[in-house]
DOLOVO-857376 format. One record per atom (N, C-alpha, C): residue number from 1; residue in one letter; atom name; x, y, z. Coordinates in steps of 0.001 Angstrom, whole numbers, plus 500000, padded with zeros to 6 digits. Layout:
BEGIN
+-----+---------+-------+--------+--------+--------+
! num ! residuo ! atomo !      u !      v !      w !
+-----+---------+-------+--------+--------+--------+
! NUM !       A !    CA !      X !      Y !      Z !
...
+-----+---------+-------+--------+--------+--------+
***
This chain:
BEGIN
+-----+---------+-------+--------+--------+--------+
! num ! residuo ! atomo !      u !      v !      w !
+-----+---------+-------+--------+--------+--------+
!   1 !       M !     N ! 485236 ! 295890 ! 143742 !
!   1 !       M !    CA ! 485999 ! 295552 ! 142501 !
!   1 !       M !     C ! 486228 ! 294417 ! 142572 !
!   2 !       G !     N ! 487183 ! 293996 ! 141772 !
!   2 !       G !    CA ! 487941 ! 292677 ! 141794 !
!   2 !       G !     C ! 488913 ! 291916 ! 142887 !
!   3 !       A !     N ! 488736 ! 292702 ! 144056 !
!   3 !       A !    CA ! 490015 ! 292266 ! 145242 !
!   3 !       A !     C ! 489596 ! 291111 ! 145513 !
!   4 !       P !     N ! 490529 ! 290312 ! 145667 !
!   4 !       P !    CA ! 489781 ! 288807 ! 146330 !
!   4 !       P !     C ! 489621 ! 289128 ! 148069 !
!   5 !       R !     N ! 488086 ! 288325 ! 148211 !
!   5 !       R !    CA ! 487992 ! 288601 ! 149802 !
!   5 !       R !     C ! 488618 ! 287330 ! 150979 !
!   6 !       L !     N ! 489078 ! 288225 ! 152123 !
!   6 !       L !    CA ! 489974 ! 287521 ! 152715 !
!   6 !       L !     C ! 489003 ! 286991 ! 154122 !
!   7 !       H !     N ! 488873 ! 285891 ! 154661 !
!   7 !       H !    CA ! 488527 ! 285667 ! 156053 !
!   7 !       H !     C ! 489761 ! 285352 ! 157095 !
!   8 !       N !     N ! 489431 ! 285562 ! 158207 !
!   8 !       N !    CA ! 490555 ! 285178 ! 159216 !
!   8 !       N !     C ! 489545 ! 283823 ! 159706 !
!   9 !       I !     N ! 490037 ! 282714 ! 159280 !
!   9 !       I !    CA ! 489282 ! 281562 ! 159669 !
!   9 !       I !     C ! 489971 ! 280979 ! 161136 !
!  10 !       A !     N ! 491110 ! 281458 ! 161234 !
!  10 !       A !    CA ! 491805 ! 281190 ! 162270 !
!  10 !       A !     C ! 491121 ! 280618 ! 163619 !
!  11 !       T !     N ! 491542 ! 279743 ! 164740 !
!  11 !       T !    CA ! 490612 ! 280284 ! 165742 !
!  11 !       T !     C ! 492014 ! 280213 ! 166909 !
!  12 !       G !     N ! 491080 ! 280702 ! 168169 !
!  12 !       G !    CA ! 491612 ! 280520 ! 169510 !
!  12 !       G !     C ! 492800 ! 282176 ! 169625 !
!  13 !       Q !     N ! 493994 ! 281534 ! 169953 !
!  13 !       Q !    CA ! 495162 ! 282568 ! 169721 !
!  13 !       Q !     C ! 495717 ! 283112 ! 168628 !
!  14 !       T !     N ! 495724 ! 281834 ! 167460 !
!  14 !       T !    CA ! 495666 ! 282671 ! 166362 !
!  14 !       T !     C ! 494929 ! 283578 ! 165550 !
!  15 !       H !     N ! 493867 ! 283276 ! 166089 !
!  15 !       H !    CA ! 492685 ! 284498 ! 165608 !
!  15 !       H !     C ! 492968 ! 285611 ! 165735 !
!  16 !       A !     N ! 493086 ! 285803 ! 167180 !
!  16 !       A !    CA ! 493312 ! 286823 ! 168244 !
!  16 !       A !     C ! 494258 ! 287498 ! 167513 !
!  17 !       M !     N ! 495783 ! 286723 ! 167557 !
!  17 !       M !    CA ! 496756 ! 287656 ! 166802 !
!  17 !       M !     C ! 496498 ! 288184 ! 165824 !
!  18 !       I !     N ! 495841 ! 287730 ! 164841 !
!  18 !       I !    CA ! 496211 ! 287963 ! 163285 !
!  18 !       I !     C ! 494783 ! 289235 ! 163257 !
!  19 !       Q !     N ! 493990 ! 289201 ! 164376 !
!  19 !       Q !    CA ! 492739 ! 290396 ! 164509 !
!  19 !       Q !     C ! 493504 ! 291267 ! 164916 !
!  20 !       R !     N ! 494459 ! 291196 ! 166443 !
!  20 !       R !    CA ! 495707 ! 292398 ! 166505 !
!  20 !       R !     C ! 496510 ! 293273 ! 165636 !
!  21 !       A !     N ! 497005 ! 292053 ! 164840 !
!  21 !       A !    CA ! 498135 ! 292882 ! 163709 !
!  21 !       A !     C ! 496959 ! 293370 ! 162592 !
!  22 !       Y !     N ! 495849 ! 293365 ! 162326 !
!  22 !       Y !    CA ! 494966 ! 293942 ! 160991 !
!  22 !       Y !     C ! 494253 ! 295309 ! 161820 !
!  23 !       E !     N ! 494210 ! 295061 ! 163248 !
!  23 !       E !    CA ! 493581 ! 296409 ! 163940 !
!  23 !       E !     C ! 495231 ! 297197 ! 163997 !
!  24 !       R !     N ! 496067 ! 297043 ! 164286 !
!  24 !       R !    CA ! 497318 ! 297818 ! 164060 !
!  24 !       R !     C ! 497623 ! 298482 ! 163035 !
!  25 !       V !     N ! 497626 ! 297806 ! 162025 !
!  25 !       V !    CA ! 498080 ! 298215 ! 160648 !
!  25 !       V !     C ! 496753 ! 299094 ! 160391 !
!  26 !       E !     N ! 495529 ! 298854 ! 160566 !
!  26 !       E !    CA ! 494230 ! 299693 ! 160437 !
!  26 !       E !     C ! 494603 ! 301062 ! 160849 !
!  27 !       I !     N ! 495263 ! 301217 ! 162233 !
!  27 !       I !    CA ! 495365 ! 302487 ! 162753 !
!  27 !       I !     C ! 496456 ! 303321 ! 162158 !
!  28 !       E !     N ! 497386 ! 302552 ! 161379 !
!  28 !       E !    CA ! 498808 ! 303006 ! 160885 !
!  28 !       E !     C ! 498455 ! 303608 ! 159939 !
!  29 !       V !     N ! 497250 ! 302818 ! 158576 !
!  29 !       V !    CA ! 496759 ! 303594 ! 157577 !
!  29 !       V !     C ! 495908 ! 304331 ! 157669 !
!  30 !       M !     N ! 495103 ! 304781 ! 158732 !
!  30 !       M !    CA ! 494252 ! 305676 ! 158882 !
!  30 !       M !     C ! 494913 ! 306512 ! 159616 !
!  31 !       E !     N ! 495874 ! 306718 ! 160221 !
!  31 !       E !    CA ! 496934 ! 307570 ! 160375 !
!  31 !       E !     C ! 497317 ! 308375 ! 159428 !
!  32 !       D !     N ! 497552 ! 307534 ! 158614 !
!  32 !       D !    CA ! 498525 ! 307856 ! 157021 !
!  32 !       D !     C ! 497228 ! 308896 ! 156444 !
!  33 !       M !     N ! 496414 ! 308033 ! 156298 !
!  33 !       M !    CA ! 494865 ! 308985 ! 155663 !
!  33 !       M !     C ! 494670 ! 310653 ! 156203 !
!  34 !       A !     N ! 495057 ! 310540 ! 157665 !
!  34 !       A !    CA ! 495110 ! 311915 ! 158489 !
!  34 !       A !     C ! 495668 ! 312743 ! 157739 !
!  35 !       R !     N ! 496717 ! 312266 ! 157847 !
!  35 !       R !    CA ! 498261 ! 313470 ! 157428 !
!  35 !       R !     C ! 498183 ! 313597 ! 155752 !
!  36 !       C !     N ! 497263 ! 312959 ! 155066 !
!  36 !       C !    CA ! 497324 ! 313242 ! 153569 !
!  36 !       C !     C ! 497004 ! 314775 ! 153195 !
!  37 !       G !     N ! 498125 ! 315491 ! 152605 !
!  37 !       G !    CA ! 497858 ! 316848 ! 152165 !
!  37 !       G !     C ! 496473 ! 317034 ! 151064 !
!  38 !       R !     N ! 496148 ! 315981 ! 150687 !
!  38 !       R !    CA ! 495218 ! 315997 ! 149327 !
!  38 !       R !     C ! 493617 ! 315059 ! 149752 !
!  39 !       P !     N ! 493306 ! 314879 ! 150575 !
!  39 !       P !    CA ! 492270 ! 314061 ! 150433 !
!  39 !       P !     C ! 491337 ! 314183 ! 149405 !
!  40 !       G !     N ! 491128 ! 315162 ! 148885 !
!  40 !       G !    CA ! 489900 ! 315463 ! 147954 !
!  40 !       G !     C ! 490708 ! 314490 ! 146555 !
!  41 !       E !     N ! 491836 ! 314039 ! 146707 !
!  41 !       E !    CA ! 491916 ! 313615 ! 145241 !
!  41 !       E !     C ! 492062 ! 311798 ! 145083 !
!  42 !       H !     N ! 491383 ! 311383 ! 146150 !
!  42 !       H !    CA ! 491373 ! 310244 ! 146393 !
!  42 !       H !     C ! 489788 ! 309810 ! 146571 !
!  43 !       R !     N ! 489497 ! 308412 ! 145891 !
!  43 !       R !    CA ! 488076 ! 308024 ! 145693 !
!  43 !       R !     C ! 487685 ! 307492 ! 146876 !
!  44 !       T !     N ! 486572 ! 307341 ! 147071 !
!  44 !       T !    CA ! 485716 ! 306788 ! 148643 !
!  44 !       T !     C ! 486220 ! 305226 ! 148123 !
!  45 !       L !     N ! 486791 ! 304285 ! 148956 !
!  45 !       L !    CA ! 486867 ! 303186 ! 148771 !
!  45 !       L !     C ! 485329 ! 302163 ! 149448 !
!  46 !       D !     N ! 484872 ! 300995 ! 149129 !
!  46 !       D !    CA ! 484088 ! 300644 ! 149737 !
!  46 !       D !     C ! 484544 ! 299641 ! 150468 !
!  47 !       V !     N ! 484202 ! 299079 ! 151561 !
!  47 !       V !    CA ! 484212 ! 298032 ! 152107 !
!  47 !       V !     C ! 485574 ! 297451 ! 152303 !
!  48 !       H !     N ! 485084 ! 296363 ! 150674 !
!  48 !       H !    CA ! 486035 ! 295520 ! 150545 !
!  48 !       H !     C ! 487182 ! 295513 ! 150030 !
!  49 !       E !     N ! 487147 ! 296764 ! 149614 !
!  49 !       E !    CA ! 488545 ! 297607 ! 149191 !
!  49 !       E !     C ! 489242 ! 298329 ! 150096 !
!  50 !       Y !     N ! 488674 ! 298548 ! 151082 !
!  50 !       Y !    CA ! 489191 ! 299140 ! 152428 !
!  50 !       Y !     C ! 490054 ! 297997 ! 152848 !
!  51 !       E !     N ! 489275 ! 296756 ! 153436 !
!  51 !       E !    CA ! 489539 ! 295778 ! 154016 !
!  51 !       E !     C ! 490644 ! 295046 ! 152939 !
!  52 !       W !     N ! 490890 ! 295336 ! 152074 !
!  52 !       W !    CA ! 491869 ! 294859 ! 150977 !
!  52 !       W !     C ! 493188 ! 295708 ! 151201 !
!  53 !       L !     N ! 492859 ! 296960 ! 151219 !
!  53 !       L !    CA ! 493892 ! 297817 ! 151456 !
!  53 !       L !     C ! 494881 ! 297570 ! 152972 !
!  54 !       I !     N ! 493777 ! 297303 ! 154119 !
!  54 !       I !    CA ! 494415 ! 296640 ! 155122 !
!  54 !       I !     C ! 495371 ! 295638 ! 155245 !
!  55 !       Y !     N ! 494760 ! 294665 ! 154329 !
!  55 !       Y !    CA ! 495361 ! 293259 ! 154646 !
!  55 !       Y !     C ! 496867 ! 293405 ! 153563 !
!  56 !       T !     N ! 496518 ! 294307 ! 152195 !
!  56 !       T !    CA ! 497880 ! 294041 ! 151549 !
!  56 !       T !     C ! 498829 ! 294797 ! 151992 !
!  57 !       D !     N ! 498789 ! 296133 ! 153115 !
!  57 !       D !    CA ! 499670 ! 296323 ! 153853 !
!  57 !       D !     C ! 500252 ! 295534 ! 155044 !
!  58 !       L !     N ! 499101 ! 294710 ! 155480 !
!  58 !       L !    CA ! 499699 ! 293599 ! 156791 !
!  58 !       L !     C ! 500776 ! 292590 ! 155834 !
!  59 !       M !     N ! 499893 ! 292327 ! 154556 !
!  59 !       M !    CA ! 501310 ! 291406 ! 154021 !
!  59 !       M !     C ! 502146 ! 292063 ! 153564 !
!  60 !       W !     N ! 502290 ! 293122 ! 153162 !
!  60 !       W !    CA ! 503663 ! 293682 ! 153134 !
!  60 !       W !     C ! 504670 ! 293810 ! 154183 !
!  61 !       K !     N ! 503986 ! 294015 ! 155580 !
!  61 !       K !    CA ! 504944 ! 294279 ! 156421 !
!  61 !       K !     C ! 505216 ! 292167 ! 157246 !
!  62 !       V !     N ! 504631 ! 291739 ! 156666 !
!  62 !       V !    CA ! 504991 ! 290337 ! 156962 !
!  62 !       V !     C ! 506300 ! 290067 ! 155858 !
!  63 !       K !     N ! 506188 ! 290266 ! 154840 !
!  63 !       K !    CA ! 507200 ! 290153 ! 153457 !
!  63 !       K !     C ! 508677 ! 290853 ! 154092 !
!  64 !       V !     N ! 508516 ! 292294 ! 155155 !
!  64 !       V !    CA ! 509334 ! 292593 ! 155542 !
!  64 !       V !     C ! 509830 ! 292090 ! 156467 !
!  65 !       A !     N ! 509452 ! 291665 ! 157360 !
!  65 !       A !    CA ! 509732 ! 290688 ! 158737 !
!  65 !       A !     C ! 510371 ! 289530 ! 158414 !
!  66 !       L !     N ! 509603 ! 289059 ! 157446 !
!  66 !       L !    CA ! 510586 ! 287510 ! 156797 !
!  66 !       L !     C ! 511693 ! 287614 ! 155753 !
!  67 !       G !     N ! 511897 ! 288688 ! 155457 !
!  67 !       G !    CA ! 513317 ! 289127 ! 154437 !
!  67 !       G !     C ! 512632 ! 288675 ! 152894 !
!  68 !       E !     N ! 511486 ! 288932 ! 152888 !
!  68 !       E !    CA ! 511163 ! 288110 ! 151631 !
!  68 !       E !     C ! 510639 ! 289247 ! 150588 !
!  69 !       T !     N ! 511274 ! 290421 ! 150452 !
!  69 !       T !    CA ! 510858 ! 291774 ! 149803 !
!  69 !       T !     C ! 511348 ! 291230 ! 148469 !
!  70 !       N !     N ! 512224 ! 290901 ! 147973 !
!  70 !       N !    CA ! 512877 ! 290696 ! 146800 !
!  70 !       N !     C ! 512007 ! 289633 ! 146058 !
!  71 !       R !     N ! 511386 ! 288436 ! 146838 !
!  71 !       R !    CA ! 510540 ! 287506 ! 145885 !
!  71 !       R !     C ! 509402 ! 287858 ! 145618 !
!  72 !       V !     N ! 508995 ! 287228 ! 144499 !
!  72 !       V !    CA ! 507962 ! 287650 ! 143913 !
!  72 !       V !     C ! 506883 ! 286271 ! 143966 !
!  73 !       E !     N ! 505740 ! 285908 ! 144915 !
!  73 !       E !    CA ! 505199 ! 284700 ! 144972 !
!  73 !       E !     C ! 503530 ! 284619 ! 144631 !
!  74 !       A !     N ! 502852 ! 284134 ! 144311 !
!  74 !       A !    CA ! 501540 ! 284429 ! 144444 !
!  74 !       A !     C ! 500996 ! 284705 ! 145368 !
!  75 !       L !     N ! 501744 ! 284066 ! 146751 !
!  75 !       L !    CA ! 500653 ! 284158 ! 147793 !
!  75 !       L !     C ! 500914 ! 285918 ! 148272 !
!  76 !       W !     N ! 501968 ! 286337 ! 147824 !
!  76 !       W !    CA ! 501929 ! 288058 ! 148318 !
!  76 !       W !     C ! 501535 ! 288540 ! 147382 !
!  77 !       S !     N ! 501529 ! 288350 ! 146006 !
!  77 !       S !    CA ! 500844 ! 289430 ! 144857 !
!  77 !       S !     C ! 499960 ! 290023 ! 144672 !
!  78 !       S !     N ! 499512 ! 291142 ! 144632 !
!  78 !       S !    CA ! 498627 ! 292123 ! 145258 !
!  78 !       S !     C ! 498081 ! 293122 ! 143668 !
+-----+---------+-------+--------+--------+--------+
***
């Protein structure tokens, strides 16, 4: 759909850290999906929508870690 595309353009250790964080959140999201009691009620996501789902969750976790959950900023909006 209209979700922005995000690309990890970091290098070296920063790239590896972002990739590990993405993979960890992806596992959490997949576990949540597996526990859903009504999987037939959800539409299938394309690859871009799926990536956006993972990045949105990752960004929320960053906001929580930074104590920024009460602030609305363009960077964090989804």
